[in-house]
N, C-alpha and C positions, 0 to 999 in steps of 0.2 A: 413604552417607546420601543420601536422596532429598529434594530441596527440595519444600516444599509448593506445590501448584499456585497460580498467580497469583490465582485466584478464591476460594481458601479464606480463611476468617477467620484472621487472624494469631493465633498462640498467644502468650499473655502469660506473663511471668515477673515475680516481684517479690521484692526482697531488702530486708530490714529491716522488721520488723513491730512497731514500737514504738507509741506513743500516736497517731501520725499514720499511719505506714505500715501498721499493723494494720487500722484502719478502711478505708483505701484498698484494701488487698488484699481485705478482706472484701467490698467492693462489686464489685471486679473479678472476683471468683469467679463472678459471674453472666454473665460474657462467654461467648457461645456457642462461641468458639474454644478455650476452656479456659485455665486458669491454674496455674502451678507457683510455689511459694513456697519461700524459704529464710531461716532465721534461726537464730542460735545458741541461742535459747530454744525448747525443745521445746513449752512451753505456748503460746507465741505462735503457733507453726506449727499446733498442734492446733486452736486457735480458728478459724483460717482454713480448715483442712482440713474442719472440720465444715460449712462453707458450700459445699463442693464442690471446693476447690482440691487439687491434688496436692502432696505434700511431697517436695521434692527433697532428695537426700542430700548434695549438694555444690553449690558455685557452678558448677563445670564441668558437672555433670549438669543443672542448670537451664538453662544456656546452650545445651546441645546440642539442646534441644527447644523453645526459645522464639524467637519472631520479634521481640517487643518486650519489653524488660526494664526495669522501673522499679527505681530504687535510692533508698531513704529511710533513710540512716544518719546518723551524727552530724556528721562534719566531713570536710575534705579528705583527711586521712590514711586514714580508713576508706573513703572513696570510691575512693582510689587502690588500696587493698588489694583491694577487691571487684572492681575492673575489671582491674587489671594484676598483681595478686599471683600467687604460685604457685597453680596450679589455679583462678585467678580466671575471671571471665566471658570475658575475651578469649582464654583458652587453648582455648575450645571453642565460641565463638560462631559462629552460622551466617553465611554470606556475606550481606551487606546487612541483617543484624539491626540493630535500633535499640536503643541503650541510653539511657535517659532518667534524668538525675540530678536527683532532686527535693530533695536536700539543698541547703542554702545554702552554697556553696563560693566560693572565689576565682574570678573570671572567667578569670584566667590558667591556673588549674588545669583549668578546663573546656576551654580551647583546647588545652592540652598533651595532655590525655587524648583529645580528639577527633582530634588528629593521630596519636597512637599507634594509635587504633582504625582510622582511615582506612587505615593501612598494612596492616591485616588485613582490609580490605573490610568494616568494621563502622562504623556511624554512631553517634556519641555526640552527644546533645543535652543542653544544660543546660536543665532544666525545673523551676525552683524553684516552690514553691507558697505561696499566701497563704490564710489562713482558719483555720489551726491545727487542733487536734483536733476542735473543734466543726464546722468546715467539712468535715473528713474524714469525720466520723460522719454528717453530713447530706447528703453528696454535693454540697456547695456550695463547693468549693475554686475558687480562681483559679489557673491554671497559666500561667506565662510561659516561652515556649519560644524558645531560641536555637539556630539551626542551619538546615540547608537547608529551604526551604519544602515541598518534596515530602515530606520525612520528617515534618514537622509535620502535613501533611494526613493522613498514614497514622495519626497518633495520635488524631485528633479523635473518631472514632466510639467506640473503646474507652474513651478517657479521659472521654467524656461521662458515664460511670457514676460518676465521682468528682468531676467539676468541671462547674459551669454557666457558667464563663468560661475559655476557652482562647485565648490570644493569641500571635501570632507576633511576638516582639520584634525579631528580626533575626538576624544571624550568631551562631555559637557564642560564648557569653560574654554576649550581649545579654540573655538571660533572667535571668542572675545580676545584671547591672547594674540591670535594672529592679526586681528583688526588693530590692536594696540601697537603691535610691532610695525604694521603697515603705516599707521598714523604717526608713529615716532619719526619715520622717514619723511612723511608728508610735511610735518610742521617744522622739523629741523631744516628741511629744504626751504620752507617759507622764510625762516629766520636767515638762512644763507642768502636767499634772494634779496632780502633787505640790505645785506652787506654789499652785494653786487650792485644794487641800485645806488647806494651811497657812493661807491667808488666811481660808477659811471657819471653820477651827477657832479661829483667833485672834478671829474675830468672834462666837464662841459659837454657831455654826451646826452642824447635824447633817450631817456629811460624807456619811453613807450616803444621806440624803435628797437632797443635792446630786447625788450620783452617779445617782440615779434620774432627776433632771431632765436631766442631761447625756445619758444614754442615750436618753431619750425624744426630746429635741430633735434629737440627731444622727441618730436613725432617720428623722426627718421631713425634715431639711435635707440629710443626706448627710455632715455633719461636715466636717473640713478638706478632704477631697477634692472637696467641692462646687464649689470655684473652679478645679479643674484641668480646664478645658474649652477653653482656648486651646492652639494647637500651638507656641507660642513663649513665651519669658520676656522678650522685648524690650519696651521702653516702648510703651505704647498710643498710637496717633495720636489726636488730639483729635476727628477725624471718624469714628473707629471706633465702632460701636455699643457695644463693650465699655467705652469710656471712661466713659460715664455710669454704667454698672453698677458698675465698679470704683472710681470716685471716691466713689460712695455707700457702698461697702464700706469704703473708706478713712476716710470721715468718721465713720461709726458706730464703726468699730474703734478709731480714735484717741480718740474721745470715751470709749468704754467702758474702754479700757486706761488712760487718764488717770485716770478715776474710781477704777478698781481700785487703781492705784498710789498715789493719794492716800489711800485707805483703808488700804493697806499701810503707808504712812508713819505714819499715825495710830496704827496698832496695832503699829508697830515690827516688821514682817515683811519680810524681804528677798526680793524677787522679781526676780532677775537676768534670767530669760527674759522676764518681762513687760516689763522696760525695753528689752531688745533688740528685742522685738516692736514696741513703740511707735516705736523709732528706725528700724526697717527696714521696717515694714509698707508704707508708701507706695511706696518704690522696689521692694520685692518684688512688689507687685501690678502694677507697670508704670505707675503714675500718681504719680510723684514730685512733690513740691511745687515750685513755681517758686522761683527764687532770691529770697531776701528774704521769702518767705512763712513766717511764724512761727506760723501757725494750729495 
């Protein structure tokens, strides 16, 4: 087997053509270096093949001719099976091939698999994605990459077909940790959304109309991520420019949370996350109240 010349475009492979992996592979089919795909669903493979991808007959067959291989399957067990199972990718991967795991798996799993791959002169990166099926379909995913920076650099051009944000999070496992932190915010926000819906419903409001307002304002302000601009969670010094900004956020936030909780008490609606938010907002923002301040 002859290695591709260094100046050649890397050939891509992709495993897992579900509601996110399928659109990703469909976009990657436009890559000039070519794309091979594999999935247990013949229909899913056919959809991507119609866009110009080659259908591999096995994982090993895909690995034999691919320089960069993406995996988008369900969980740790499936990722392990695809990478290290009998006739899996590692059984036939090219030297210095890159395997990118887009599934959200455990950080320890990523590290363990990367070590097994390194023993075979193969590079495994954890590269989880954010943006869901909509982001995959529109080419607007965010990809968080953990692993050697040189390998990350090799991904940037081809992956720009599916993502408009690609960040190097750090060593192997860091991409997964960043994704877990991102999704912590995501699903806590979902739980908080259910509290807001219960309050609105108890007040006789149209929840669907409230949803329109939330989506509109979050598109303007950036939503919860709008305050994630500092590089530390330490308390803010009083002479730091952020101090005035965040104390303003604290003042408005505590006022509005207090009013919402008062309405909830009036309507007999339990809002445990709202009460935690009121309790912890100041310290979380890095501008805790001084001792004895009961404002």
